[in-house]
C-alpha angles and dihedrals in degrees: 000000000000118000091242088058090052091051090048089052091052091050089051094047093049090050106032108022151263086100119158094225097058135262116021122233091259091050091050095053098037096095099032117117124216089252092055092042093055096043122110107211086168110045094209095046131083118256122249088253093054090049092051091052090046092052090047090051093054094044087055093044090054091049091050091048090055086061093050099263111133090219096200103183122215118223090262092049091047093051106018114203120245106232101163118045098185123128089247092055091048091051088050090052089053091047089051090051090051094047094048094047091047091046092054092049091048091050088060089066086074096050120092119208095248089062091061091082094051124090110269086228128352112292095013133100121281121280088250095053092043094052093047088046090056090052091049091046093051092049094045090056092042086061090052090050091050090054095043089050089063092051 
């Protein structure tokens, strides 16, 4: 198995399941309502919804960087505001998360293992470090969601 396939598998496990650490991101958010997703059980913390949009933004940024786009996110792109708290809008946020994670995994089909040691874009970390960073980032925030879900 190529290393890029192993990384793709880890991205899939973190998002969809069969992860060593416990529930995947998709499993964690599957039963969350829009009301719960927009709640702030900790006043100084982001909501589950904001975290979902943030994860989706960085999955997409990593995909864009694989294509040579610097993908420098503004503050609003990094933490997109939640302006509509309806169930339909929450389902769209979850669909965006799914699309962006899937898009990143599909982009790995065009990456050969030798490219893993190269900067993802000039002046940034290597493709390898970036992709593992995305996995770590997704799991870090999955842990936050798991805690917020209990609140």
